[in-house]
N, C-alpha and C positions, 0 to 999 in steps of 0.2 A: 780229231787223228787223222795223221797222214800215214800214206803207206807209200814206199818205195822199193823198186826189186831190179836187180840184175844178174844175168847169166853170161858168162865168159867162157871160151874154150881157153884150156889148161896150154896147148901149143901156142896161141896168139900170145900169151904172156910170154913163154919161155924163150919166143923168139925175141920179144921186148927187151928180156934180160940179158941178151948179148949185146945189148948198145949197156956202155959203161956208166953213161948217166940216168938210164932208167930209174933203176932201184932210189937212187938217190934225190932223184927230184920228186918222185912220186909218194915214196915211202920214210918214215923217220926212222932213226937208230934202233930204236924200240921194236919196232914192227920188222924189221930186216934181221935182230938177233931172235926173234921169235919164229919166224919163217925158216931159218937155217937155209936160206938162199935156196928151199924145195918150191916149183914151179907151181904147183897145185895150192901150196899154201899160199904163196903170192897172189896167185889166180882169185883165191876166196877174199881177201885183202883187197884186191881192186874193186871185185864185185861188193863187197859191203862199203866200200867209200862211193862209189855208183850207186849204190841202194839208201845210202844216207842223204847223198846230195838230191836226188831225186823226191825225197820225200819232205826234205826241208831246203829247197833251193830257195825259199823267199828269206831266211836268212843267213843265207850262203854264197849271196851273190855281190860283187864277183868272189872266185872262189878258187883255189888250187889245192888238187888232191893230197899235197901234204898238210891241209889245214885239218883234214880228218882224221884223227889216228883211232885205227883200231887196237885194241889193246886186248890181252888174254888176262880174266879176274885170277882172285887167288881160287875160285871154284871152278874154272876152267872155261866160262862162259866170255865171248866176244863182249866187250864193250866199245863204246864210244867215245873218244873225248875232241871236241870242238875246239881250235886254235883260230883265235883272231892273230896274234902275234905269234912267231915260231917259239919261244919260251913261257907264252901262257896258255892255258889250257880251261876248259871245264866241261863235266859229262851232263851232257842233257838227257832229257827224259827220253831217250831212244833206246828201244829192245832190238835187238840184231841176231839174227839167225846165219850161219854161214854153213854151206853144203857141197861136198865135191863126189863127181862121179865118173870114172872114168876119166874122159880128155872134158868135162864140163865142171866148172864151179859156179855155184850161185848166192845172192843174200837177198833176205827181206830185212827192210829196217822198217818200225813202226815208232812214229814220233807223238805220242799224248801230249799234245800242245795243251 
């Protein structure tokens, strides 16, 4: 079992969102649609991607954040899809939790390999 966690300031992500390429470089269309351009949601997804990378970097090197997709399942829980190529993905055995509080977003990922 491996664990990864990340904490990010929402205003840092909000500032990054002012750059036109930030969202398209790091987030899939589905992630952008889910987050509806809300900085706290984008920050939560960013933290989740970082947490996933930290818990399974041995299989994700080299990696780009867009290869880690955080989707919302039918029951509302976040799920991870890893992409080797942009059009192919698989769901690893990774449990993820995202939380927001005021100007902070955090995520924890646990990979039960």
